[in-house]
N, C-alpha and C positions, 0 to 999 in steps of 0.2 A: 583517067587520066592512066597511061601504062607508065611503068618503072623509068623505061629511058626519058619519055618527054616530063617527066617529072624530076628526074637528074637535070637535065636540061635546063628546067623552069628554077631549080632553088639554085644553078649555078650561075644564070640570069638575075636572079633577084640579088644574091649577093657581088655582084659586079656593080649595078646599079646602089647598092645599099653601101657601096663605097663613095659614091660620087656622091648621093644626095646626103649621106652623115658626115661630108668632110668638115674638119674644122677649119676655122681660122689659123692661115697658116703666120701670123704675126712672131709665134714663137721661134718658129724656123728662122723664118725670115731676119730673127735678129742677130742670127748665130755669125759672130767671125769666124765662121770655117768653111772649106772648102770640101767638098762632095767626097772626096777622097780622105779628107782630114775626117770627114764624119764618119764614112764608112769606116776607117782604119780603127775610131775610137770604139764602134760597136764591134769588131772582130775582136780586137782587143778584148772586149768586156762580155766576148761570147765564150773565149779561149781561157777565160782566168786569166794565164800570164802566156804570153809566145815572145818569138823572137821576130827580125826583121827580114829572116829571110822565108818564113812563114808568111806573116803579113803579105812580101812583095808576092809571093804567087797566089794567093787570094786575093791581090788587087788586080795580078796581072799587071803588074810595074816590075822597074828595074830598080836593082838595091838603090842604087845613088837616089831615085823617086822617093824610095820609102824613108831614106837618111832624112831628106828633106820636110816630109810629113811629120816625120817623128819629130825633129826634131822641134817644128813648130807646135805639136802637143806639148813635149816636155816645157819648151817655154812660157806655153800658156798654162799650164799646171794641171792639163789635162791627163796624162800619162805619168808615170815614173820608169824610169830604163835605168837597170841596176847591171855589172856581170854576173855571169853566170858562174857559179862555183865549180862547175866541173868543166866548163871550157871558157877560160877567158875570153878568149874571142869574141864570143857569143853573148850579147845582152840580153837581158830578157825585159821584156815589155809589159805593164802592168795599167791597168786605169788608175789615177790618182783620186783622190779623194772629189778634188774639184770636177771631175770627170764624169764621175759618180754621180754626184748631183747635176750637173748637165742632165744626163741620162734620164736621171729618175725626176727631173724636172717637164722632160720631154715627155715620159710618158704618163706622170701625172696629168699632163696639161689634158692628153688624150680620154684617160679614164675621166677627167671632169665634164669634157664635150660628149663623151658615149652618154656617162651618168644625167645628164641634163634630157637627152634625146629619148633615153629609156625610161625617166620621169614622166615621161607622156604616155605610154603604155598602161593598160589596165592590168591589176594583178593575174588575171587568167591569162593575161598575151606574157606576161613575165614567167609567169610557170612554164606556160608552153614552149617559149623561147629558150627557157633554160634547161629544159628537158632535151629540146632539139641539139642547143649547143653540145651539149655533154656528149649525146650520142654520137653527136660530131668527131669530138674529140677522141672519145673510146674508138671510135673506127678508125680515126690516123693512128691513133698507139698501136692498134691491131696490126695496122699495114706494114707498119716500120718495124713488126716485129715485138714489139714491145708490151709487156703485162698492163695490161688495162688497170688505171687507177681510180680510187676512190674519189667522189667528188661530194663535197658537202651540198651544193644544191644551193639556190635562194634561201632567202629566208621566210618568204612568202607568207608575211604578216603584213596586214596594214596596207592601205592603198597608194597609190605614189602622189607624192603634193605635186 
């Protein structure tokens, strides 16, 4: 198989893997958040701290819309807001403890599901997957202009249970 066809097949398999390996949406369906609120939570977490203007730009919404979104997130204890000491008119937004716990729970749910799927693979298949994913991550880092990091890789001990 030539290189272009191989790349095309890998992309196709990656798309199929998302469909086949998807997990039960129970955790997501039980969230009492709108999509905009959830996007906001993820954005604020990714930024570390941000302000309403940056959040509005990221979401493509108006400042009054962001105010309503943030008010709800603050009311739920998911986000904190405080005055910016350098500009008291601007509020600093940050994910609060309950928000961090929620995001960690969503990620943990995904990790548990993926671990169950991976437990069905042989040690040899896991080693091959580990090497392939490590190569993919390194290639992405190089493409973004980053220095590739060293990765620990899998433990490579024992068979899957």
